[in-house]
DOVODO-982108 format. One line per 8 residues: number of its first residue (from 0); their letters; for each residue x, y, z of C-alpha. Coordinates in steps of 0.001 Angstrom, whole numbers, always signed. Layout:
N
NUM	A	X,Y,Z  ...
This chain:
198
0	MNWRPYGF	-1747,-536,-22312  +1766,-1873,-22986  +3220,-1411,-19482  +6310,-3438,-18600  +7903,-4071,-15174  +11259,-2732,-14018  +13177,-2188,-10808  +15504,-4194,-8584
8	LATGIDAK	+15465,-6412,-5528  +17931,-5987,-2672  +19464,-9391,-3437  +21970,-10264,-6136  +24087,-7120,-5758  +27569,-7295,-7280  +29840,-5218,-9529  +28004,-6197,-12700
16	HPLGKTVS	+24578,-5825,-11087  +25038,-2915,-8636  +21306,-2597,-7955  +20520,-6299,-7613  +18078,-8630,-9354  +15491,-7193,-11705  +11874,-7353,-10526  +10725,-8587,-13929
24	GKDARAEW	+12270,-12043,-13524  +11256,-15183,-11645  +11366,-13286,-8323  +8439,-11046,-9289  +5684,-10768,-6690  +1988,-10591,-7565  +1487,-8060,-4751  +3610,-5416,-6505
32	WQIVDGAL	+828,-4443,-8920  -2836,-5364,-8611  -6166,-4096,-9879  -8195,-3148,-6789  -11695,-1673,-7190  -10930,-930,-10824  -7688,+972,-10057  -4052,-19,-10409
40	RGQCFPEE	-2438,-329,-6972  +1296,-569,-6376  +2979,-1904,-3261  +6592,-2276,-2161  +8330,-4097,+662  +11064,-3004,+3102  +13547,-5708,+2043  +13646,-4404,-1540
48	KHPPGLRR	+16354,-1956,-2562  +14270,-329,-5305  +10487,-112,-5556  +8851,-2135,-8303  +7859,-70,-11276  +5968,-95,-14522  +7105,+1622,-17723  +5160,+2598,-20815
56	PVSGKDIR	+6529,+3815,-24163  +6031,+7462,-25163  +7688,+9638,-27772  +8531,+13296,-28182  +10718,+15951,-26619  +8019,+17864,-24739  +5833,+15578,-22621  +2582,+16125,-20709
64	VSCRFKLA	+1418,+13291,-18453  -1979,+13408,-16783  -3287,+10863,-14259  -5219,+10436,-11024  -3580,+9055,-7897  -4320,+8172,-4300  -1767,+7903,-1489  -1991,+5982,+1754
72	TEGQMGIS	-1068,+7914,+4915  +2640,+7037,+4690  +2702,+6279,+981  +4668,+7694,-1915  +4149,+7879,-5661  +7058,+8080,-8072  +6828,+9061,-11716  +9780,+9190,-14104
80	LGGPNPVV	+10532,+10125,-17699  +13179,+8126,-19570  +15409,+8990,-22486  +19053,+9101,-23651  +20555,+10800,-20601  +23780,+12597,-21665  +24752,+13405,-18070  +25203,+9780,-17033
88	EKDFNVAG	+25932,+8548,-20589  +23140,+5996,-20407  +19689,+5444,-21794  +18039,+6266,-18492  +15708,+8559,-16556  +16023,+12251,-17392  +13513,+13633,-14853  +11167,+12473,-12137
96	LHIRPDRI	+8990,+13255,-9142  +8341,+11719,-5738  +5000,+12716,-4230  +4326,+12190,-519  +1457,+13443,+1653  +3547,+16391,+2916  +5888,+17209,+13  +6740,+16864,-3647
104	TAWDNDVL	+10325,+16393,-4818  +11921,+16673,-8237  +14871,+14319,-8563  +17687,+14195,-11076  +20932,+12407,-11938  +24492,+13725,-11927  +27937,+12136,-12225  +30090,+10976,-9304
112	HPKGSPEA	+33385,+11775,-11060  +34212,+13944,-14099  +33723,+12103,-17379  +37010,+10774,-18703  +38633,+10786,-15247  +40532,+7739,-13912  +37836,+7325,-11246  +35072,+7241,-13868
120	AELKKQGI	+37075,+4741,-15931  +37543,+2486,-12883  +33794,+2479,-12153  +33071,+1578,-15777  +35590,-1270,-15577  +33766,-2613,-12505  +30381,-2330,-14219  +29228,+459,-11880
128	WNRKFIYA	+27542,+3598,-13135  +29347,+6916,-12688  +26081,+8269,-11335  +24558,+9900,-8303  +20849,+10265,-7651  +19963,+13705,-6256  +16893,+15242,-4696  +17041,+18472,-6640
136	KTEKITID	+14101,+20506,-5340  +11405,+19942,-2709  +8212,+21890,-2027  +5986,+21460,+1026  +2427,+20512,+110  -553,+18792,+1711  -1989,+15763,-49  -4980,+14310,+1762
144	PDIWHDLV	-4553,+10523,+1978  -6979,+7936,+664  -8768,+10239,-1766  -8203,+10791,-5474  -6066,+13673,-6729  -5319,+14908,-10249  -1693,+15167,-11373  -281,+16853,-14468
152	LELEGKEL	+3451,+16558,-15112  +4860,+18701,-17928  +8415,+18638,-19243  +8950,+21370,-21816  +12582,+21750,-22815  +14414,+21381,-19504  +11555,+22868,-17466  +9627,+20412,-15285
160	RAIIDGKL	+6261,+21481,-13853  +3955,+19559,-11506  +317,+20539,-11100  -1831,+18825,-8464  -5577,+19399,-8336  -5199,+22359,-10680  -2477,+24100,-8627  +1148,+24523,-9752
168	VLTYTTLC	+3120,+22986,-6871  +6651,+22601,-8259  +8896,+23869,-11045  +12437,+22641,-11633  +15045,+23116,-14365  +16357,+19626,-15127  +19926,+18862,-16158  +18979,+17117,-19408
176	GDVPKHDI	+15193,+16877,-19659  +15184,+18365,-23172  +16280,+15097,-24838  +13733,+12926,-26703  +11717,+10766,-24305  +11019,+7076,-24820  +8995,+6064,-21759  +7297,+7044,-18519
184	GLQPGGKS	+7488,+5052,-15297  +5397,+4621,-12144  +6702,+3437,-8769  +5006,+2948,-5375  +6869,+3734,-2183  +6587,+4498,+1512  +5677,+2391,+4522  +2078,+1613,+3673
192	DSPLST	+645,-1625,+2280  -1045,+321,-541  +982,+3443,-1282  -217,+4179,-4803  -3327,+3907,-6911  -3478,+5431,-10360
């Protein structure tokens, strides 16, 4: 299926590596991703700064992703779409969702300082992104735990739509989601031992 790992551990943080060590190196843990009862299960741990993730290549400007997922009681599923993000001037995520049992959130990226400003130049010199992660829009929903649900994520132009079990639950106008996409990502999250199956 051509999935590859990504993400960061809480250790190894410095100016050149502001998020820490990558999860795809020698510190990778077998527990992050396992096949359990024929399904892919993701797990994360409290000492890690970023949840472990998997990415898969895609192509095109307008993207429609369809999958099934299951959340534990305190679990979270993350899904992201990557491409050349002009807001943060990086090849990075352009849109994404966090799904929890009681809400769904569209997240986005913006800049910390105006491009070309002395502050932005200083961050670049230090090897730190001129970037802020934002929770852009949240909708209250009810996702029953420990049972399978259907998810459709559509990104058409800048318009992001999330449909769960046939119901439109969130729409959001992204800052730069209309760029060509090159991959999708999955991330587990939350406090549970088995927050995501897909």
